[in-house]
C-alpha positions as CSV (number, residue, x, y, z in Angstrom):
1,M,-80.6,62.0,-36.4
2,T,-77.6,61.4,-34.1
3,D,-77.8,59.8,-30.7
4,F,-77.1,62.0,-27.7
5,N,-74.5,60.4,-25.6
6,L,-75.0,61.8,-22.1
7,R,-72.0,60.0,-20.6
8,G,-69.8,61.4,-23.4
9,A,-71.2,64.9,-22.9
10,L,-70.6,64.8,-19.1
11,M,-67.1,63.6,-19.7
12,L,-66.5,66.5,-22.0
13,V,-67.9,68.9,-19.5
14,C,-65.7,67.5,-16.8
15,L,-62.6,67.7,-19.0
16,L,-63.4,71.3,-19.9
17,I,-63.8,72.1,-16.2
18,F,-60.6,70.4,-15.4
19,A,-58.7,72.3,-18.1
20,A,-60.1,75.6,-17.1
21,S,-59.5,75.1,-13.4
22,F,-55.9,73.9,-14.0
23,A,-55.2,76.9,-16.2
24,A,-56.7,79.2,-13.6
25,L,-54.6,77.6,-10.9
26,L,-51.4,78.0,-13.0
27,I,-52.2,81.6,-13.8
28,A,-53.0,82.5,-10.2
29,A,-49.9,80.8,-8.9
30,W,-47.7,82.7,-11.4
31,L,-49.4,86.1,-10.7
32,H,-49.1,85.5,-6.9
33,H,-45.4,84.5,-7.3
34,R,-44.7,87.7,-9.3
35,A,-46.8,90.0,-7.0
36,D,-45.0,88.5,-3.9
37,K,-41.6,89.4,-5.3
38,L,-42.6,92.9,-6.4
39,T,-44.9,94.1,-3.5
40,G,-44.8,91.4,-0.9
41,E,-48.6,91.1,-1.0
42,N,-50.5,87.9,-0.4
43,F,-54.2,86.8,-0.5
44,H,-54.5,84.9,2.8
45,S,-57.3,87.1,4.1
46,A,-59.1,87.7,0.8
47,L,-62.8,86.9,1.4
48,W,-63.7,86.8,-2.3
49,V,-61.1,84.0,-2.8
50,E,-62.4,82.0,0.1
51,I,-66.0,82.3,-1.1
52,S,-65.3,81.7,-4.8
53,W,-63.4,78.4,-4.2
54,T,-66.2,77.2,-2.0
55,V,-69.2,78.3,-4.2
56,V,-67.9,77.4,-7.7
57,P,-67.2,73.7,-7.0
58,C,-70.6,73.4,-5.3
59,V,-72.4,74.9,-8.3
60,I,-70.5,72.7,-10.7
61,V,-71.4,69.5,-8.7
62,L,-75.0,70.5,-8.4
63,A,-75.2,71.3,-12.1
64,L,-73.9,67.8,-12.9
65,V,-76.1,66.0,-10.4
66,W,-79.3,66.7,-12.3
67,P,-78.4,65.0,-15.6
68,T,-76.7,62.1,-13.7
69,V,-79.8,61.4,-11.6
70,K,-82.0,61.7,-14.6
71,M,-79.9,59.2,-16.5
72,F,-80.0,56.6,-13.6
73,L,-83.8,57.0,-13.2
74,T,-84.5,56.4,-16.8
75,N,-82.4,53.2,-17.0
């Protein structure tokens, strides 16, 4: 039976979140750059963008708080 390393698992989760968010940032910037040249559109008043980049980080932080607090309480 292998030991479950909570710190390693949380580090892996954080690394995956970083890679996914960085890729999404690059893709969004590239698509916005192309759309701006072709149509002149922007997303300054897009409510779904404002809500998503507020809610998603909050959900991620709250999801990581539970195992972290659990780890500190057991030590």
